[in-house]
C-alpha positions as CSV (number, residue, x, y, z in Angstrom):
1,M,60.3,199.3,18.9
2,I,58.4,200.1,15.8
3,G,58.9,198.0,12.8
4,V,57.7,199.2,9.2
5,D,57.9,197.3,6.3
6,E,55.8,196.9,2.6
7,S,54.7,194.8,0.2
8,G,53.7,195.3,-3.7
9,D,54.5,198.4,-5.5
10,V,53.5,201.3,-3.2
11,V,54.9,203.8,-5.5
12,G,54.1,204.4,-8.9
13,S,51.9,201.0,-10.0
14,N,48.2,200.1,-10.0
15,N,48.8,196.7,-8.3
16,P,47.9,195.9,-4.5
17,F,50.1,197.3,-2.1
18,A,50.2,197.4,1.9
19,L,52.1,199.1,4.4
20,A,52.2,197.4,7.6
21,V,53.4,198.5,11.1
22,V,54.2,196.4,14.4
23,R,55.2,198.0,17.6
24,C,56.6,195.9,20.7
25,P,58.3,197.3,23.8
26,R,62.0,196.0,24.1
27,E,60.9,194.1,27.2
28,S,58.4,192.2,25.0
29,G,60.6,191.6,22.2
30,E,61.2,188.0,23.1
31,N,57.7,187.4,23.2
32,L,57.3,188.3,19.4
33,A,60.2,186.3,18.5
34,E,58.5,183.4,20.2
35,S,55.5,184.2,18.2
36,L,57.2,184.2,14.9
37,V,59.4,181.0,15.5
38,E,56.3,179.1,16.6
39,S,54.4,179.9,13.8
40,D,57.4,178.6,11.6
41,L,58.2,181.9,10.4
42,S,62.0,182.5,11.7
43,P,62.9,186.1,11.8
44,W,66.3,185.7,10.7
45,K,66.5,182.7,8.1
46,G,63.8,184.4,5.9
47,K,61.0,186.7,5.0
48,S,57.5,186.9,3.2
49,K,59.5,185.9,-0.2
50,T,61.5,183.1,1.4
51,I,58.4,181.2,2.1
52,A,56.2,182.4,-0.8
53,A,58.7,180.7,-2.7
54,N,59.3,177.7,-0.6
55,T,55.7,176.6,0.6
56,S,52.2,176.3,-0.7
57,R,49.9,179.5,-0.2
58,E,47.7,177.6,2.0
59,E,50.6,176.6,4.0
60,R,52.0,180.6,4.3
61,N,48.5,181.9,5.3
62,R,48.2,179.1,7.8
63,R,51.4,180.1,9.4
64,I,50.7,183.9,9.1
65,E,47.3,183.6,10.3
66,D,48.7,181.6,13.6
67,L,51.0,184.7,14.0
68,I,48.2,187.1,14.0
69,E,46.6,184.9,16.4
70,S,49.5,184.9,18.5
71,L,50.2,189.0,18.2
72,A,46.8,189.0,19.7
73,S,47.0,186.8,22.3
74,R,50.1,188.6,23.7
75,G,48.7,192.1,23.1
76,I,51.1,193.4,20.3
77,P,49.4,195.8,18.1
78,W,49.5,196.2,14.7
79,R,48.1,197.8,11.4
80,V,48.2,197.3,7.9
81,A,47.0,200.3,5.2
82,A,46.2,198.6,1.9
83,G,45.3,200.2,-1.6
84,Y,45.2,199.7,-5.4
85,S,46.9,202.9,-7.0
86,G,50.4,204.0,-6.8
87,E,50.9,207.0,-4.4
88,S,53.7,209.4,-3.8
89,I,56.5,208.8,-1.4
90,H,55.2,211.7,0.7
91,H,51.7,210.1,1.0
92,K,53.9,206.7,1.5
93,A,55.4,208.4,4.4
94,A,52.5,209.9,6.0
95,A,50.8,206.4,5.8
96,V,53.6,205.1,8.1
97,C,53.3,207.7,10.6
98,A,49.3,207.3,10.9
99,L,49.7,203.7,11.4
100,A,52.5,203.8,13.8
101,K,50.3,206.5,15.9
102,K,47.2,204.0,15.7
103,T,49.6,201.4,17.4
104,I,50.3,203.8,20.2
105,T,47.7,206.3,21.3
106,P,45.2,203.4,22.5
107,D,47.7,201.9,24.8
108,D,47.1,203.6,28.0
109,S,50.3,201.8,29.6
110,Y,52.3,203.5,26.8
111,N,55.2,205.4,28.3
112,G,58.4,206.3,26.8
113,S,60.3,206.9,23.5
114,S,60.2,204.3,20.6
115,I,62.3,203.6,17.5
116,L,60.8,203.6,14.3
117,I,62.5,201.4,12.1
118,A,61.7,201.2,8.4
119,D,63.3,198.2,6.5
120,G,65.3,199.0,3.5
121,A,68.0,202.1,2.5
122,I,68.3,205.0,4.6
123,S,67.0,206.5,1.5
124,M,63.8,204.5,1.2
125,Y,61.8,207.7,2.4
126,G,64.1,210.6,0.9
127,N,67.5,211.2,2.0
128,H,68.0,209.8,5.7
129,Q,64.5,209.1,5.8
130,E,63.7,213.0,5.1
131,Y,59.9,212.7,3.9
132,L,59.4,210.2,6.8
133,R,60.9,212.4,9.2
134,S,58.9,215.5,8.1
135,Q,55.8,213.5,8.5
136,A,56.7,212.5,11.8
137,A,57.5,215.9,13.3
138,K,53.6,216.5,12.6
139,Y,52.2,213.3,13.9
140,F,54.6,213.0,16.9
141,D,54.8,216.5,17.8
142,G,54.8,218.1,21.2
143,A,51.4,217.8,22.3
144,F,51.8,214.0,21.5
145,Q,55.4,213.5,23.2
146,S,54.3,215.2,26.2
147,S,51.3,212.4,26.4
148,F,53.7,209.3,25.3
149,G,57.0,210.2,24.9
150,S,59.1,210.8,21.8
151,V,59.5,208.6,18.1
152,H,62.8,208.5,16.6
153,I,63.2,207.8,12.8
154,T,65.4,205.7,11.3
155,G,66.0,202.9,8.7
156,M,68.2,199.6,8.4
157,P,68.9,197.7,4.9
158,K,67.9,194.1,5.8
159,A,65.9,195.1,9.1
160,D,63.4,192.2,8.2
161,L,66.0,189.9,8.8
162,T,67.6,191.3,12.0
163,Y,64.6,192.9,13.9
164,P,61.4,190.6,14.8
165,E,59.4,193.9,14.4
166,V,60.4,194.3,11.0
167,A,60.1,190.8,10.2
168,A,56.6,190.5,11.2
169,A,55.3,193.6,9.6
170,D,57.0,192.0,6.4
171,Y,54.9,188.8,6.7
172,L,51.4,190.9,7.7
173,A,52.4,193.1,4.3
174,G,52.8,190.0,2.0
175,Y,49.6,188.4,3.5
176,V,47.7,191.1,2.9
177,T,48.8,191.5,-0.8
178,D,48.3,188.1,-1.6
179,A,44.8,188.1,-0.2
180,M,44.1,191.2,-2.6
181,R,45.6,189.4,-5.5
182,N,43.4,186.4,-4.6
183,G,40.1,188.3,-4.6
184,L,39.8,189.9,-1.2
185,S,39.0,192.8,0.1
186,V,40.0,194.8,3.1
187,S,36.7,194.1,4.4
188,D,37.4,190.4,4.4
189,L,40.6,191.0,6.4
190,P,41.5,191.3,10.3
191,D,40.3,194.9,12.0
192,E,44.1,195.8,12.0
193,V,43.8,196.3,8.2
194,S,42.4,199.6,6.7
195,W,42.1,201.5,3.5
196,Y,45.0,203.8,2.5
197,D,43.9,207.2,2.6
198,K,45.4,210.3,1.2
199,N,44.1,212.5,3.7
200,W,46.3,211.1,6.3
201,R,49.3,213.4,4.5
202,E,50.2,216.2,6.7
203,P,51.8,219.8,5.6
204,K,55.4,219.3,5.4
205,G,57.2,220.3,8.7
206,S,60.7,220.7,9.9
207,P,62.2,217.2,9.7
208,L,62.8,215.1,13.1
209,P,66.6,214.4,13.4
210,F,67.5,211.1,11.7
211,Y,68.2,208.6,14.4
212,R,71.4,206.4,14.3
213,I,71.4,203.1,15.8
214,S,74.9,202.2,17.1
215,G,76.9,199.3,15.6
216,V,77.4,196.0,17.0
217,N,80.9,196.5,16.6
218,G,82.1,192.8,15.4
219,D,81.3,189.6,13.4
220,Y,79.8,187.0,15.1
221,G,80.3,184.5,12.3
222,E,77.5,184.1,10.0
223,I,75.6,187.2,8.8
224,Q,72.3,185.7,10.4
225,K,74.1,185.5,13.9
226,T,75.4,189.2,13.7
227,R,72.0,189.9,13.0
228,I,70.6,188.0,16.1
229,V,72.8,189.5,18.0
230,A,72.3,192.8,17.0
231,W,68.8,192.4,17.9
232,I,69.3,191.5,21.1
233,R,71.8,194.4,22.0
234,G,69.7,196.9,20.3
235,R,72.4,197.7,17.7
236,H,72.8,197.6,14.1
237,P,74.7,194.6,12.2
238,D,77.5,197.3,10.8
239,G,79.7,195.1,8.8
240,N,82.8,195.2,11.1
241,T,84.9,192.1,10.3
242,H,86.6,192.0,13.8
243,D,86.4,188.5,14.8
244,I,83.8,188.1,18.2
245,S,82.3,184.9,17.1
246,S,83.4,183.4,20.5
247,Q,80.9,185.5,22.3
248,W,77.9,183.9,20.3
249,E,77.2,181.5,23.0
250,S,77.3,184.0,25.9
251,S,75.5,186.6,23.8
252,I,72.3,184.1,23.3
253,G,72.7,183.6,27.0
254,I,71.4,187.1,27.6
255,L,68.1,186.0,26.4
256,N,65.8,184.9,29.1
257,S,63.6,182.5,26.9
258,P,64.4,179.1,26.7
259,L,62.6,178.7,23.5
260,L,64.8,181.1,21.8
261,R,67.9,179.8,23.3
262,R,67.7,176.4,22.2
263,H,66.1,177.7,18.9
264,L,69.0,179.8,18.1
265,L,71.6,177.2,19.4
266,E,70.4,174.1,18.1
267,D,69.7,175.4,14.6
268,E,72.4,173.9,12.1
269,H,71.4,176.6,9.6
270,L,72.3,179.8,11.6
């Protein structure tokens, strides 16, 4: 799973912006979720804007810096592109693909297909992510696929409240734009942060197909619970109103992590 999110006005502004990408194999997804929970950044109860509104800047930075250390210790790759000038949606799509590729190619153990999931409406990068799919066709072409595997392109509203990969990208992007607004430069930030590069844009190609994630097919009670089960099962919280809340605890029982099981079953706000 490759999660994508952004902070600031990437298109049409002269303010700081950041695009973030976090890649994590499904078999390590619980490790990433643990990193978020242990850093007081629960991926299902809030996001970057939530903690910005409810904590001091110092506390927010402490939590995200804890997350950055945890990602490094667990070998979970991430990248951020930052800049100041507004860019076209085409360049933005290219940046997402360039960053995603940078999380894959250094990994000698990488093998298999990935789903790149961008937070927001499926029109975030054109109709059904058309501009993103066009750039992906160039970045993840036949030669790439023969060496590493396919990358499927999709999108999901509230993905940052559903999938930990997107939640982590949201926090990292917010951390970078906040640092830039407070006088820091890319050179002051972790090595995973780079300047946005217009040269990343490739000529338009025939778009890859839009990948549709299957729905979770039910309502597990509160929307947070439905999103959590969607993540556990690799599904989409599709708005199905069929009541299957009785399956909540058994769904959490699928998780191997005692920390996550305890966190999710005992948290009174879920």
